[in-house]
Residue, then its C-alpha position, 0 to 999 in steps of 0.5 A: m638040501k645044503l644050507e650054509q651056516s649064517f653069520m649070525d649063527f656063526m657069531l653066536h657060536h663064537q661067543e659062546r664058545h669064547n664065554r663072551s658077551y652078547k652084546f657084541l652080537a647086538l652090535m654086529e647085527a646092526i652094522q650088518a642091517a647098515a651094510k645090506y641097506i648100504q648095498y641095497f642103495y648102491q646098486t639102485g643108485s644109478l636109477k635113483n640119480l644118487m651116484g653123483e656129488a652131494g655138492f658139499t665137502n667133507v671134513q678133509g676138504e673132499n668132495v662128498m658123493k650122495m652115496d657117501d652121504i646116504a651111507d653115513s647116514i645109514v651106518l649112524h642110524y642103526l649104530r644108535r639104535s644099537n644102544q651099544v656104542i659109546c661113540a662112533i668116528t666117521e670119515e664124514e663127521p669132523d667130531p667123534v658122534v657121541l651115541n650112548e655115552d653112559g650104556g654103551r659098550y663099544f667105541v666104532y670107527y667106519d668110512p661108510l664108503d671106501g673108494s668114493s671115486n668108484i661110485k659114479h662108475n658103479l665099481p666096488v667099494g667098500f664098508m670099513f669098520a673096526i671095534a674097540k671095547r670100553n674100559l670095563d676096569g674103571p672109568e672110561d676116558n674116551h681116548l683113541r684105541k690103537g690098532s692093537e687094542l681093537r676086538a674086531a674089523g671088517i670090510y663090506l666089499i659092494p656091491n659084490g656082496v662079500f663081507t670079510l671079518a677079523l676078530a681078535e685072536t681068532g682069525v679072519f672069515r669071509f662071508h657071502m651074500d646069498e638071494t635072501m640078502t643073509y651073508v652065509i660062510p660057505e660050508n667047510a670054508e676055513r680061517l683066511i690065511m695070507p700067503e707067504n709063498p711068492k708065487g701069486w703074490e700081487l703088488s697094489f698101488n697107484s702107479s700114476n703117483r710113483r715119481t712122487f714117492a721118496p726115492k727109497v720107496l721108488e728104488w724098491i718098486d723098480e726092483h720088486e715091481p717085475k717080479y709080481a702081477f700088478r693090479y689096482m682097482g682105486a679103493l683100499a677095500a677092493d685092492f685088499h680083499r684081493l691080497l688076502s687071497n692072493g698074497g703081496m702087498f698094498m702101498y699107499p706111501a707118502i707123497v713128498n715130490h709132487p710138482k703142486p707142492a700143496k699136494n704133498r702128503p708127507k705124513g701119507k693119505l690113508r686115514l689111520l683109524y678107519e682105514a689103515n687100522v682096519a687093513a692092519f688088523i685084518a692082516r695081523e689075523a690073517g698072518g700078515m703085517a702092516i707098517d708106515e713110512e718109517g717102518n713102525e707097525i700100523l697097530d702100534i701107532e698111539p693116534e693123536y686126533v681123529h682124522q689122523r693119516t699115515a702111509l700104509y703098506v700092508g700085506s704078506k710079512p716077508l714082503v712088508e718086512n723086505i720094504r720095511e728094511k729099505l725104509k729104514g736103511 
């Protein structure tokens, strides 16, 4: 009989090996419980009429899907029950949600279901999260943490049952849900390293938007697109999942030339705290990198407000460095 190592067993040994607190385990158990319930509701949603729109918009003016609302409620419930979280910042709430201001140890930033346009088609979506620690050396000022201060970030790919976790200064690991709904790490699994060899690299971006990109970006695409395979699933979590194994780059450039000026996003569209930082942190721990439209490293951006947006170029370091030269040229 072969029994793979469970996620919690993996984490227990990790915390012991690095002489770290078990409080992080309590938080990760809460996040994993939430992910399992989201997985269950997503798999059964079509039978329960849960895959349509909820009938209201979020703080960013986007139509909220029923599953968005359900997933957000599930995550907040388990974060609150863990007693480990000072406050949570979620795509679905206008302001930080205070959970345990006095006794909490962590800040959690999350998107409960990345790729909402995939929901009604039962296509892959992602539960993305990032974790930062409170100031243990003095009074906590509750400031928004930049990506370089994160301690962990992860993506649950739903309904595929795959979980990718990056731990600060440790690496990136991938877990799979078994028949008992337990996340396990395959035997002899190694930490994920993003390939730097161009063979097999992929480009991922919304090709229908290409004429809205800045001229430098469009020039780069025209020059480099023929060299690589093209893949796009319409969800950062799903597209980035592929790139971690195959290498290449996911792009969501700023939109500056839209025929309807109101739809321009000169600062970018993705949210910094719970989308771009998650991908950037995982990429860094896997040997890759991420930048914005000006060529600044995503992890070095100081957040100014909760739902701050950014352009994103993330993937294999040589390819990201290449487009950075173009952006800065």
